[in-house]
FITORVO-720143 format. One record per atom (N, C-alpha, C, O, CB): residue in three letters; x, z, y. Coordinates in steps of 0.1 Angstrom, whole numbers, plus 5000, padded with zeros to 4 digits. Atoms other than C-alpha are relative to their C-alpha. Glycine has a CB too. Layout:
BEGIN
alaXZY...
This chain:
BEGIN
unk500850004988unk500050005000unk500950005013unk501850085014unk499150125000unk499250014988unk501449905034unk499650125009unk500550175016unk499849875007unk500549894990unk499350165054unk500450144995unk501150215002unk498549995002unk499849865005unk499550475032unk501350014993unk501549954983unk498950044991unk498750005005unk503150555026unk500250074987unk501250054980unk500950065011unk499849925012unk502650794998unk498849984990unk498450074983unk500050155003unk501150035009unk499850624978unk500450034986unk499550074978unk499649855002unk499549975013unk501950664947unk499750154996unk499350184985unk501449974998unk500349865002unk501651044950unk498650034998unk498250114990unk500650095011unk501449985001unk497951024955unk499549944986unk498550004980unk499349935011unk500450055013unk497650804924unk500450104989unk499750114979unk500749864997unk499649905010unk499651064904unk499050114999unk498850174989unk501450065004unk501049894999unk497051324916unk498649964994unk498150034986unk499950045014unk501450035003unk493751134911unk499949874991unk498849844987unk499349975012unk500150125008unk494650814891unk499849885008unk499249895019unk498950024989unk500150134993unk494750454902unk498549965003unk498249905013unk500749894994unk501450044999unk491050404896unk499350075011unk498250035016unk499350024987unk500649934989unk490250664922unk500949995013unk500449945023unk499950154996unk499150004988unk493250704946unk500349865005unk500349835017unk501350074997unk499750134996unk493950334945unk498949945008unk499149875018unk500249914988unk501150054993unk490450244956unk499950075014unk499650005024unk498750034992unk500049934988unk490550514983unk501049945010unk500749925022unk500150154998unk498950054991unk493850384997unk499749865005unk499949835017unk501350004992unk500450144996unk492650024997unk498950015011unk498949935021unk499649924988unk501149994991unk489450125015unk500550055014unk500050005024unk498950094995unk499449954987unk491350325042unk500849905007unk500849895019unk500850134998unk499250114994unk493750045047unk499149895006unk499449855018unk500949944990unk501050104995unk490849795052unk499350065013unk499149985022unk499049964989unk500749944989unk489150045076unk500949995013unk500549955023unk499750144997unk499150004989unk492250065098unk500349865005unk500449835017unk501450074997unk499750144996unk493049695097unk498949945008unk499149865018unk500249924987unk501150064993unk489549615109unk499950055015unk499349975023unk498750044993unk500149954986unk489949825141unk501450005006unk501550055018unk499550155000unk498750014994unk493549745147unk499949895011unk499349785008unk501249964990unk500150114989unk494049545180unk500449864995unk499849775000unk500950045011unk499550135004unk495849265162unk498849924994unk498949804993unk501150014990unk501250075006unk492449185145unk498850005010unk498249905013unk499650074987unk501249994993unk489749315168unk500149935014unk499149895020unk499650145002unk499950074987unk491149165201unk499749854997unk499049795005unk501450025006unk500350145004unk491148825184unk498649974997unk498049875001unk500949964989unk501550025003unk487648875171unk499250005013unk498349925014unk499550124991unk500750004987unk486548955207unk500249875007unk499249815013unk500450125008unk499750124993unk488248655222unk499349884994unk499149785001unk501549985000unk500750115006unk486448435197unk498549995004unk497949905000unk500250014985unk501450004995unk483048535212unk499949925013unk500949895019unk499550145001unk500250064987unk481548365242unk500550085011unk501150035021unk498549965002unk499649914989unk482148665264unk501650015000unk502150015011unk499550144998unk498650005000unk485748675252unk500749885005unk501749885012unk500550034986unk499550134995unk486348315259unk499949995015unk500849945022unk499249884993unk500250004986unk484948355294unk501150095007unk501650065017unk498650055004unk498949914995unk487348655299unk501349935000unk502149945010unk500050134992unk498750075001unk490348455287unk500149895011unk501249885017unk500249944986unk500050114991unk489348165309unk500250055015unk500949995023unk498849925000unk500049944986unk489048395340unk501550045003unk501850065015unk499150125001unk498649954997unk492748505336unk500949895002unk502049905009unk500550084988unk499150114999unk494348165334unk500149955015unk499149915021unk499649884991unk499850044986unk495848095368unk499650105010unk499750075022unk499349875003unk500549894991unk494448415383unk501150095004unk502150114996unk498850074994unk499149894997unk496348685401unk499550134993unk498450194997unk500050035016unk500549895008unk496048955375unk501150104997unk502250074998unk499449944986unk499149895003unk497549285366unk499550084988unk498250094987unk500250095012unk500449925012unk497449495334unk500350155002unk501350195006unk500749954987unk499849855000unk496949875332unk499250054988unk498449984982unk499550065014unk500849945011unk495550115306unk500750124995unk501750175000unk499949904989unk499449885006unk496150415284unk499350024987unk498149984985unk499850125009unk500649965012unk495550555250unk500949954988unk501849884990unk498649944998unk499150025012unk496950535214unk500049854996unk500949814989unk499550084989unk500050145005unk495850175208unk500349905011unk500349785009unk498649974995unk499850094988unk496550035243unk501249904999unk501149795003unk500050085012unk498850085001unk500049905235unk499749884991unk500149774994unk501250084996unk500350115010unk498849705205unk499049915006unk499049795002unk499650064987unk501050094993unk495949565226unk500849905009unk500549795009unk499050085008unk499250094992unk498549435250unk500849904992unk500949784996unk501050085009unk499350095009unk500549285221unk499049884996unk499449774996unk500550074988unk501050105005unk497349105209unk499749905011unk499549785008unk498850074995unk500350094988unk496648965244unk501249915002unk501049795006unk499650085012unk498850084998unk500248845246unk500049884990unk500349774993unk501350084999unk500050105010unk499948665213unk498949895002unk499049784998unk499750064986unk501050094997unk496748505226unk500449925013unk499649825017unk498750075003unk499550074988unk498748385257unk499350035013unk499349955022unk499849864997unk500749974988unk496648565283unk500350145006unk499650195015unk498550004997unk499749884994unk498348895291unk500649985014unk501449905016unk501050084991unk499550014987unk498948945328unk501550025000unk502050094991unk499450105010unk498550005001unk502648905337unk500650135006unk501850145007unk500649885007unk499449874996unk503049255352unk498950114998unk497750084997unk500550005014unk500949895002unk501549605348unk500650124993unk501950124991unk498849964992unk499549885007unk501849945331unk498950064991unk497850064995unk500550105011unk501049945010unk500250105301unk500650144996unk501850144992unk499849914988unk499549875004unk500550475293unk499550024985unk498350024982unk499450125009unk500450015014unk500650505255unk501050104992unk501550194998unk500149864994unk499249915008unk502650665226unk501449954997unk502150014990unk499350024987unk498750065002unk505750445228unk500649955013unk499949935023unk500049884990unk499350064989unk508350325253unk500349854997unk500649824985unk501350085004unk499650145002unk509049955258unk499549915011unk499149955022unk499549954986unk500550104990unk507949635275unk499449884992unk500049844982unk501249955009unk500650115006unk505649355266unk499849905011unk499049915020unk498650034993unk500050094989unk506349055288unk500450085012unk501450155013unk498749935002unk499749924988unk506249205323unk499250135001unk499350205011unk499649925012unk500749885000unk504049495313unk500850114993unk501350104982unk498649984991unk499249895004unk505849825310unk499250104992unk498150144996unk500750075012unk500649905009unk504950075282unk500750135003unk501950155002unk500149974985unk499549864997unk505350445292unk499550104990unk498350114988unk499650045014unk500449905010unk505350715265unk499550125007unk500150185016unk501250034991unk500749884994unk502950995274unk499650104990unk499450074978unk498849955009unk500349895009unk502051325259unk498550004995unk497649955002unk500350145006unk501449985006unk498951405237unk500150114990unk501150134983unk499649864993unk501450014994unk496651595232unk499950065014unk498850055020unk499050064991unk500149944986unk497551765265unk501149935009unk502249905004unk500250155000unk499050064991unk499251605295unk501150095004unk501050215005unk499349945012unk498949924994unk502651715309unk500349945014unk499749845018unk501250004991unk499650054986unk504351665343unk500449865000unk500149785009unk501150095005unk499550135001unk505951345331unk498849905000unk498849795006unk500949984988unk501250095001unk502551195322unk499349995013unk498849885016unk499050064989unk500750014986unk501051285356unk500849915009unk500249825016unk499950145006unk499250094992unk504051115373unk499849854996unk499749775005unk501550044999unk500250135005unk503650805351unk498649945004unk498449835007unk500249994985unk501450044996unk499850795358unk499949975015unk499349875019unk499050114996unk500150024985unk500350825396unk500849875003unk500449795012unk500750115007unk499350134998unk502850535393unk499149884997unk499149785004unk501349994991unk500950115004unk500250325375unk498949985011unk498649875014unk499450044986unk501050014990unk497650405401unk500649935013unk499949845019unk499550145004unk499450074988unk500050305429unk500249854998unk500049785007unk501450075002unk499950145003unk500749975412unk498749935002unk498749825008unk500549984985unk501350074998unk497049895411unk499649995014unk499149895019unk498950084992unk500350014986unk496549985447unk500849915008unk500449875019unk500050155006unk499150094993unk499449775457unk499749854998unk500149765005unk501450034996unk500450145003unk497849465442unk499049955010unk498450035017unk499449994986unk500950064990unk495949225463unk498550034997unk498250054986unk500249855000unk501449975001unk492249295469unk499349904991unk498249934985unk499350005013unk500650115008unk491448965450unk500550014986unk500149924978unk500349875006unk499449995013unk493449075419unk499050034989unk498050104992unk501150105000unk500849975011unk491849085385unk500850104991unk501850074986unk499649874991unk499349895008unk492749415367unk499550004986unk498350014984unk499750145007unk500449995014unk492749405329unk500450144996unk501650174995unk500849894992unk499849865003unk492349765318unk499850024985unk498749994980unk499150095008unk500149985015unk493049845281unk499950154997unk500850235001unk501349944993unk500449865001unk491450175271unk499750034985unk499049964978unk498850035008unk500349965014unk491450365238unk500050165000unk500450225010unk500949944990unk499949855001unk491250725225unk501450055002unk502449984999unk499550044986unk498749944997unk494050945237unk500249995015unk501150055020unk501149934993unk499850024986unk493750825273unk499650125009unk500050135020unk499249885005unk500449884992unk492151155284unk501350085003unk501350145014unk499050094992unk498749934997unk495651305281unk501149905005unk501849945015unk500550064987unk498950094996unk497950995284unk499849945013unk500849895019unk500149894989unk500250054987unk496350885316unk499450115008unk498150125009unk499049875000unk500449874994unk496151205336unk500550025014unk501750015017unk500450114991unk499649974986unk496051275373unk499050115005unk497950085010unk499949875009unk500949894997unk494551615380unk499650015015unk500449975023unk500750144996unk500449984986unk492551685411unk500950105007unk501450195001unk498550055000unk499149914992unk494551845439unk499750144999unk500650234998unk500149955014unk500449864999unk492552165439unk500250074986unk500350194986unk498550015004unk499949945014unk493052215401unk501550014996unk501950114992unk499249914990unk498650005004unk496652115393unk500149984985unk499150004977unk500650125004unk499850035014unk498052025359unk499950124991unk499250124981unk501449944998unk500049885009unk498652375344unk498650064998unk498250094987unk500950115005unk501449955001unk495052485352unk499249914991unk498549964982unk499450025014unk500750105008unk493652165337unk500350014985unk499550004977unk500249865005unk499549995013unk495752195306unk499450134993unk499050124982unk501550014999unk500449875006unk494852565300unk498549994997unk498050044987unk500350115010unk501550015002unk491052485304unk499749924988unk499049954979unk499349955013unk500250095011unk491252195280unk500450064987unk499650054977unk500749875002unk499549945012unk493252375254unk499150114995unk498850124983unk501550055002unk500849895004unk491152685254unk498649954995unk498150014986unk499850105012unk501350055005unk487952485251unk500149934986unk499249954978unk499549895010unk499850065013unk489352285222unk500150104989unk499550094978unk501349915000unk499849905010unk490452595203unk498750084998unk498450144987unk501150105004unk501349925001unk486952755210unk499049914993unk497849964990unk499550045013unk501050095007unk485252455192unk499149925008unk498149875004unk499250094991unk500850094991unk483952265222unk500149864994unk501149824989unk500550015014unk500050145004unk482951915213unk500849915009unk501149965021unk498649944999unk499350084992unk484951625226unk499249965013unk499849945024unk500549874993unk500850034988unk482051535249unk500050115010unk500150095022unk498549974995unk500049894990unk482051885264unk501450015007unk501550045019unk499750134992unk498750004994unk485851885269unk500249895010unk500749925021unk501149994989unk499850114991unk485751545285unk499250015012unk499649965023unk499749874993unk500849984988unk482951645308unk500850085010unk500850055022unk498750074997unk499249924992unk485151915322unk501349925005unk501649935017unk500550134993unk498850084996unk488251685322unk499749905012unk500449895021unk500549924988unk500450104990unk486351425343unk500050065014unk500350005024unk498749934997unk500249944987unk485551675370unk501250085005unk501250145015unk498850104998unk498749944995unk489151805372unk501049895002unk502249915003unk500550104989unk499150114999unk490551455376unk499849915012unk498749915018unk499849914988unk500150104989unk491251205404unk499549874995unk499049795003unk501449995007unk500350145004unk490650905382unk499049984989unk498549874987unk501349944995unk501050015011unk488250985354unk498650005005unk498350025017unk500250114990unk501450014996unk484450945355unk499849895010unk499049915020unk499650135006unk500250114991unk484650605372unk500850005013unk500849915021unk498650005004unk499249994988unk487050715399unk501149905001unk501549865012unk500650145002unk499050105000unk489650465389unk499449875005unk500149805013unk500649984986unk500750124995unk487150185395unk499750015015unk499949925023unk498749974992unk500349974986unk486250345428unk501349975008unk501249915019unk499550145003unk498750024993unk489950345438unk500349855001unk500849805011unk501150074993unk499650145001unk490349985427unk499149905007unk499549795010unk500149964985unk501050094993unk487249835444unk500649955013unk501350035021unk498750085003unk500950105006unk486849555455unk500649914989unk500149814986unk499549925011unk499450085011unk489249425428unk499150004988unk498450094985unk501450064997unk500850015012unk487649295397unk500750084989unk501950074987unk499949854996unk499549925011unk488149525367unk499349964987unk498149984986unk499950155003unk500650035013unk487649415331unk500750104990unk501950094988unk500349854995unk499549905009unk488049705306unk499649964986unk498449954982unk499450145004unk500250025014unk488449635269unk500350134993unk501350204996unk501049894994unk500049865005unk487849945248unk500050004984unk499249934978unk498850075005unk500149965014unk488650065213unk499550145000unk500250235004unk501449984992unk500749884998unk486250355210unk500350104988unk500250074977unk498549985001unk499849895009unk487150695193unk498850105001unk498950214996unk501350075002unk501149914997unk483850845204unk498749964992unk498349854993unk499750005015unk501250025007unk480850875181unk498849975010unk498650055019unk499650124991unk501050034990unk477950705199unk500549915011unk499649865019unk499350125005unk499450094990unk480350505221unk499650035014unk499349945022unk499649864997unk500349974986unk479550695253unk501249975008unk502250035007unk499650165001unk498950054992unk481650515278unk500650125009unk501950115011unk499549895010unk499449894992unk482050835299unk500950094993unk501750164999unk498950085006unk499249915008unk483751005270unk501349934994unk502250004990unk499250064989unk498950075005unk486150735259unk501150005010unk501149945021unk499749854996unk499049984990unk489350835276unk499550075013unk500150065024unk500749875004unk500749944989unk487051035299unk499549915010unk499249955022unk500950105007unk500750104991unk485650715314unk500649975013unk499949985023unk498750055002unk499450034987unk488050605341unk499349885008unk499449875020unk501449974999unk500650114994unk486050285347unk498549994997unk497949884998unk500749874996unk501450005003unk482550385338unk499250115008unk499950215012unk499750024985unk500849904993unk479750585354unk499950134992unk500150124980unk498649955004unk500149875007unk479250955346unk498750065002unk498350095013unk501250095005unk501349944998unk475851095339unk500050155002unk499050215005unk499149974988unk499949854998unk477151455341unk500450035014unk501049945022unk501050064990unk499649964986unk477751655373unk501050114999unk501350174989unk498750045007unk499149894999unk480151915385unk499450134995unk500050214990unk500550015014unk500749885004unk477552175379unk499950014984unk499950124979unk498650015006unk499950005015unk477352065342unk501350054995unk501450134986unk499749864995unk498749965004unk481052105339unk500250155002unk500950224994unk501149925008unk499849864997unk480952445355unk499250094990unk499850194985unk499450035014unk500849935010unk478252555330unk500850004987unk500850104979unk498649944998unk499250005013unk480552445301unk501250095001unk501550154991unk500449854998unk498949904999unk483452645315unk499550144998unk500250234993unk500749985013unk500649875003unk481152945315unk499850024985unk500150134980unk498750025008unk500349995014unk480052875280unk501250034991unk501250114982unk499449874995unk498849995008unk483652855266unk501050095006unk502250095002unk500649874998unk499149904995unk485153135287unk501249965008unk502250035007unk500450084988unk498850054992unk487352935310unk499750015015unk500549965023unk500349864996unk500450004986unk485452995343unk500950075009unk501150045020unk498650055001unk499149924991unk487953255355unk501249925004unk501949965013unk500450134992unk498850084997unk490652985355unk499849925013unk500849875018unk500349914988unk500250064987unk489052835386unk499450095010unk498750055020unk499149874998unk500549904990unk488153155403unk500549985014unk501749965016unk500450154995unk499650024987unk488153105440unk500049855004unk500249815015unk501350065003unk499950144998unk488052725436unk498649934998unk498549814998unk501049944991unk501350065003unk484352675429unk499549915011unk498949815008unk499050124998unk500450094989unk483652535464unk500649874999unk499949765001unk500250075013unk499350135001unk486252265460unk499549934988unk499449804988unk501550034999unk500450075013unk485152195424unk498649945002unk498449834997unk499950114989unk501350054999unk481552145435unk499949905013unk498849855015unk499050115002unk500050084989unk482451945466unk499649854997unk500149804987unk501349995008unk500450145002unk480751595468unk501249904999unk501149804992unk499049965010unk498850094999unk484151435475unk500750004986unk501449904983unk500950035011unk499449995013unk485251545440unk499149964988unk499549964977unk500650134997unk501050035011unk482051435421unk500449864994unk501049785001unk498650005006unk499750125007unk482351155396unk499049895005unk498049925012unk499850024985unk500850124995unk480850805401unk498749994991unk498750004979unk500849874999unk501350015007unk477150765392unk499549864998unk500049765004unk498950085008unk500550135003unk475250475377unk499449935013unk498650005020unk498950014989unk500550074988unk474350205403unk500950015012unk500649945022unk498750065004unk499149994988unk477250295426unk500749865002unk501149794993unk501150104997unk499350124997unk478749995444unk501450004995unk502049894994unk499949975015unk498649995005unk482150125433unk500249934986unk501349904983unk500450145000unk499950065014unk481349985398unk499549864999unk499449804989unk499250094990unk500750135000unk479849655409unk501049894995unk500549784991unk499549975014unk499050115004unk483149465401unk500650044986unk501649984982unk501149995010unk499449965013unk483749645367unk499149974988unk497949984989unk500250155001unk500750035013unk482849535332unk500750084989unk502050074988unk500049854997unk499549925012unk483349765301unk499549934988unk498349914986unk499650155001unk500450065012unk483349605267unk500750074988unk501950084988unk500449855000unk499549945012unk483749785234unk500349904989unk499449824985unk499150114994unk499750115009unk485649565209unk500250064986unk500349984976unk501349935004unk499949945014unk485949815179unk499650155002unk499950215012unk501449984994unk500449865000unk484550155170unk500050064986unk500449994976unk498750025007unk500049945013unk484050395141unk499149934990unk499549924978unk499450145002unk500950075009unk481150195126unk500849884994unk500549844983unk498849955007unk499250115005unk483649895123unk500850054988unk500949984978unk500849945011unk499149955011unk486050105102unk499250044988unk499650014977unk500750125006unk500849965012unk483350255080unk499549884992unk499649884980unk498850095005unk500550125006unk481749915073unk501149934992unk500849884981unk499449915010unk498950075006unk485149775064unk500450084987unk500850014977unk501149985009unk499649925012unk485950065040unk499049974989unk499349964977unk500050155003unk501150035009unk482550005023unk500249864993unk500149844981unk498650015006unk499750135005unk483349635020unk501149994990unk501049924980unk500249905011unk498950005009unk486649705004unk499750054986unk500150004976unk501250085006unk500449935013unk485149934977unk499049904993unk499149894981unk499450135003unk500950095006unk482349684971unk500749884993unk500349844983unk498949955010unk499350115005unk484749404966unk500850034987unk501049944979unk501049955011unk499449955013unk486449614939unk499050034989unk499450084979unk500850125003unk501049985011unk483249634920unk499350145000unk498750174990unk500649984987unk500649865000unk482149984931unk498750005008unk498649925018unk501050105006unk501149984992unk478850094944unk500450085012unk501050195011unk498950084992unk499549944988unk479550174980unk499050005011unk498249905013unk501349925005unk501049984991unk477350315007unk500550065013unk501450155013unk498950094994unk499649944987unk477850375044unk499050115004unk497850095001unk500049905012unk500949894997unk476350705056unk498949975010unk497850005008unk500850125005unk501050034989unk474650575088unk499950125009unk499250115020unk498749974994unk500049874991unk475150935102unk501450045002unk502150064992unk499150114993unk498749954997unk478251045119unk500150154999unk499250225002unk500549955014unk499849855001unk479751385113unk500650055013unk501850025016unk501050034988unk499649954987unk480051565146unk499850155001unk500250215012unk499349935011unk500349864999unk478951925138unk501250094995unk502350054993unk498850034993unk499049905005unk480752245126unk500549954986unk499749904978unk499350144999unk499450055012unk483152155098unk499450064987unk499249984978unk501550025000unk500449945012unk481852405073unk498649954996unk498349924984unk499950155001unk501450065003unk478152285075unk500049854997unk499349814989unk499150045012unk499950145002unk479151925077unk500649974986unk500249874980unk500949935011unk499550025013unk481151965045unk498950004989unk498949924980unk501150104997unk501149985010unk478052085026unk499149885000unk498849824990unk499350135003unk501050114998unk475751815040unk500749864995unk500049784990unk499549995014unk499450135004unk478351535034unk500049984985unk499749884980unk501550005006unk499950015015unk478851614997unk498649984995unk498349904986unk500650124994unk501450015005unk475051664992unk499449865003unk498849804994unk499250105006unk500550144997unk474151335010unk500749894992unk500049804988unk500249985015unk499450105008unk476751144991unk499449994986unk499249884981unk501550034999unk500650005014unk475351254957unk498649945001unk498249864992unk499950154995unk501350054999unk471851174969unk500049855002unk499249784995unk499250075011unk500050144997unk472650834983unk500549914989unk500049804986unk500849975013unk499450085011unk474850714954unk499250014987unk499049914980unk501450054998unk500849985012unk472850874926unk500849954988unk500249894978unk498649945000unk499150045011unk475850804903unk501449975005unk501750015017unk499449874994unk498650024996unk479450684905unk500049905012unk499149825014unk500849934989unk499950084989unk480650514936unk500750065012unk501250175011unk498749945005unk499349954988unk481950564972unk498950015011unk498149925013unk501149905004unk500849974989unk480150715002unk500950025012unk501850105011unk499150124997unk499150004989unk481750665036unk499350045013unk498249995016unk500749875002unk500649964987unk481050835070unk501250005010unk502350015007unk499350134999unk499049994989unk482850835104unk499650125008unk498650195005unk500049885009unk500349894991unk482951105130unk501250085004unk502450045003unk499050094993unk499049904995unk484851405143unk499550144999unk498850185008unk500649965014unk500649875002unk483951745129unk500750105009unk501850085014unk500250044986unk499549894992unk484452065149unk500650114992unk500050154982unk498850055009unk499349885007unk486852335138unk500350105011unk501050075020unk501349954992unk499749894991unk486952665156unk501250074995unk501250144985unk498850105002unk498749955004unk490552765154unk500250155003unk500250185015unk501249925005unk499949854997unk490953145150unk501450055001unk501650165007unk499450074988unk498649974998unk494753145149unk500849884999unk500449784994unk500450114990unk499150125000unk497652915153unk500649984986unk501250074980unk501250025011unk499550035013unk498552745121unk500549864999unk500849795009unk498950024989unk499550145002unk499752415106unk498949924993unk498549944981unk501350004991unk501150085006unk496952165100unk499249925011unk499549925023unk499050094993unk500950084991unk494251945115unk498650004995unk498350054984unk500549855001unk501449995004unk490551895114unk499749934987unk498849974979unk499149955011unk500350075012unk490651635086unk500450084988unk499650094978unk500749865000unk499649935012unk492651845062unk499250134999unk498950174987unk501550045002unk500849885000unk490652155071unk498649964994unk498150034985unk499850065014unk501250055005unk487451955064unk500049974985unk499150004978unk499549885008unk499850035014unk488751825031unk500050124991unk499350124981unk501249914998unk500049875007unk489452175019unk498750074999unk498350134989unk501150095005unk501349955000unk486052285029unk499149924990unk498349984982unk499350005014unk500850085009unk484551995009unk500350044985unk499550034977unk500349855002unk499549985014unk486652084978unk499250124994unk499050124982unk501550045000unk500749895006unk484652404974unk498649964995unk498050044987unk499850115011unk501350045004unk481452204968unk500149884990unk499049834986unk499249965012unk499950115009unk482851934945unk499950044985unk500250154982unk501349935002unk500149985014unk482251894908unk501149914994unk501749835000unk498649964994unk499050085007unk484651744882unk499649865001unk498549815000unk500050044985unk500250154998unk485151374888unk499649965014unk499449845017unk498949954991unk500350034986unk484351404925unk501350025009unk502050125007unk498850085005unk498849984991unk486951354953unk499549975014unk498549905017unk501149894996unk500250024986unk486951364991unk501349975007unk502350055005unk499250125006unk498950034991unk489451205015unk499550015014unk498549955017unk500749864996unk500350004985unk489451285052unk501249955007unk502349995004unk499650155004unk498950084995unk491551065074unk499849975015unk498849925019unk500149874992unk499950034986unk492451035111unk500549865002unk501649834998unk500850115008unk499650154999unk492550665120unk501249985008unk501849875008unk498849925004unk498850024992unk495350715145unk501350044992unk502450024997unk499950095013unk498949965008unk497550855117unk500650145002unk501650174996unk501149905002unk499549864997unk497951205130unk498950105000unk498050095009unk500850005013unk501049905001unk495851495120unk500550145005unk501450205000unk499650024985unk499749874994unk496151795143unk501550005004unk502149915009unk499750114991unk498649984997unk499751925146unk500949974988unk502050014988unk500350145005unk499350045012unk500851775113unk500649865001unk500249795010unk499250024987unk499550135001unk502751465104unk499149914991unk499449794990unk501450004994unk500950075009unk499951365081unk498749955007unk498449995018unk499550094988unk501350054995unk496751165087unk498850074994unk497750055000unk499949854997unk501149945006unk494651365064unk500450054986unk501550084983unk498849914999unk499849955013unk494251475028unk499049964990unk497949924994unk500250155000unk500950035011unk492651414994unk499850124991unk500850194988unk500649884991unk500349885008unk490951684973unk499049964989unk498449864989unk499450115009unk500950005011unk489051734941unk499450144998unk499850235005unk500649944987unk500549875004unk487152014925unk501150104996unk500850224996unk498949994989unk498949915005unk490452154912unk500750075012unk501550165010unk501049924993unk499349944988unk491652244948unk499350125004unk498150135006unk500049905011unk500549874995unk491252604959unk500950035012unk502050095009unk500050114989unk499249974988unk492552634994unk499550105010unk499750105022unk500349885008unk500649914991unk490552925007unk500950085009unk500750105021unk499150094992unk499049924993unk493553135017unk500649925012unk500849975023unk501150054991unk499550094989unk494852835037unk499049975010unk499349955022unk500549874993unk501150014990unk491452785053unk500050125009unk499850115021unk498749974993unk500149884992unk491353145064unk501250015010unk501050075021unk500150124990unk498849984991unk494853125079unk500249875009unk501249865016unk501250034992unk499950134993unk494252765094unk501449944997unk502149895006unk499950025015unk498750055005unk497252645073unk499749884990unk500449874980unk500850104993unk500450115010unk495552335056unk501249904999unk501449854988unk498849935006unk498950095001unk498652125065unk501050054990unk501649964982unk500649995013unk499149955010unk500852355044unk499549984986unk500349954977unk500350155003unk500650025013unk498452335015unk500249864995unk500749844983unk498550035000unk499950145005unk498451955013unk501549964999unk501849884990unk499349915010unk498550035001unk502251925019unk500550064987unk501349994980unk500850055012unk499549935012unk502852174990unk499549934988unk500149924978unk499650145000unk500650075011unk500451984967unk500249854999unk499749794990unk498550045000unk499750155000unk501651634976unk498749925001unk498749814995unk500949964988unk501350074999unk498051534984unk499649975015unk498549935018unk498950074993unk500250044986unk498451485022unk500049845000unk500649784991unk501150065010unk500050144998unk497851125034unk500949975012unk500750015023unk498649945002unk499050034989unk500850985054unk499949855003unk500049764994unk501450044995unk500050144995unk500650665075unk501049985011unk501549865013unk498649965004unk499350024988unk502650725106unk499049955010unk497849945007unk501249904999unk500950064989unk501250585139unk499449874996unk500149784992unk500849995013unk500750125005unk498650325130unk499849905011unk499549785008unk498650044995unk500250104989unk498450165165unk498649995004unk498349905012unk500549874996unk501450004996unk494750235168unk499450144999unk500150234995unk499249904991unk500649875000unk492250515170unk498549995002unk498049965013unk500650095012unk501550004999unk488450525162unk499550134993unk498550134986unk499449884993unk500449875005unk488250895153unk500350014985unk501349954980unk498550045002unk499749975014unk488050995116unk499149924990unk498049894993unk499950154997unk500850065011unk486850835083unk500050104988unk501150164985unk500649864995unk500249915011unk485451055055unk499549924988unk498549854988unk499150125004unk500450075012unk485250925019unk499750104989unk500550184986unk501149904996unk500449935013unk483451074989unk500149904989unk499649794991unk498650075001unk499950095011unk484350914956unk499650074987unk500250184984unk501449934999unk500449945013unk482650984923unk500349904989unk499949784990unk498450035000unk499550105010unk484250834892unk499350004987unk499649914979unk501450044998unk500750015012unk481850904865unk498650075001unk498350145011unk500750084988unk501349945001unk478251004856unk500250154996unk501050184988unk499049934991unk499949855003unk477651384855unk498850054993unk498750174990unk500350085013
C-alpha cells in the first residue's frame, strides 16, 4: 500500500481479507479528496472551466492556508493556471512557481504564523484593485492563517482556543470564538480585499460544510455574532481570559461580516471535496472487492463514547451480515489529562469494548495526523482491551505498543475523519 506505511503489520494483526480491504478503502478515500484529483475534477466542470478561463491573461495573485492548500497550488500549476505570485500558509516550506509556501503551526498558531499571515495580507492589499485573488482554503487554516484582533493578542487567543478544545467544545464552537478574535476570519479577509475579485476553492474538513467554520471562514459570511462567541466562552470557562475587554470584543468594528454585505459581493466560495467524497470512495473500493459496503449517511460529531456505541450498533443493523460500514465526522473527546493520543485512536478503543469476534473498527484522520501522535489512527477488534489507556488518555501508546496504529505521514489533504466497521463472518 502506498498510503498506509505499515499495512503489513495490520495484515499480521487482522489478516489480509480484513486489513487489506480496510487499507485499500482508506487509500481510495484519501485519493478521492487529494487535490491532485479533486482540483482536476472541479476544472472539468462548467464552473471550473469558467474559472480557469478567467485567469488566463488576468492580473491574478494566489493566497491561502491549510493542510491541503499547497497541494491545491500544485494541482493548479499542473493545469497551467496558477497565478505567478502569491503566498500560502501550510505545513511545508517551498515554492511553486512564483507562489511561496510558508510553514505554519497547527493546531495552535505561534508568533511566526502571525507574522507570515500579516505578510500574506500585506501582499493582497498591495495588489491592484482590479486583481483576481485565487484563495486556496482547507482544514487547518484556522491556525495556519492567523491574525489575532489587536484587543486580544496571540497568547490570549491561543489560551482560549486550547482550553475550549480540551473541554470538549465542538469545532463549530471553537471556530465561532476564533472568528471573533480575528482580524481576517468571518469574512474579514474579503472585506479587506474588496473591491478585488476573490475566488475561493475549498477542501472541507467540516461536517455539513458550513463555510463559516472551514478555516474559520475568511472569505464567507458569518451567521454568528460577538455575543454568541461571548456565551460560548462563558460555557467553557474562558470568559475570565477577556476580563476588561468585553467592550472591545462587542464593538461593531470587530464584528464579522454578515450575509448580504457588499464586502462579499466580489467573492465566490466553491467546495471541491469533503467528507462525503471520502466516505463514498471507501465504500466503492470495498464494493469493487466484492464486499457488501454501506455508507452511514450520518456523520459522527457527538461525544466519542456515545458515538462508539451507536456506530457499532448502526453498522450491525445496516449490514445485517458481513461487510463494511463507513462514516465520516469528527467525534468529541473531553481530555481529562495530558497524554499521548488522538480522537481517532481514542474512539477506536471505545468501539473495541462493543465489538464481537470477527468485527473490526478502524478510525482514521485523513490528514495523516491523529492528535499529538505520529499516527493517523488505529485498528481494533474485540480482542483489544485498552480501558486503562482510555482512562489515562494514552491511546497512542496502546496502538504503538500493539503495532496496530495506522501510519501514513502527511497526506496532503484534510476532510476530517473516516470510520470503518468491518465484519468478516456471520455470527
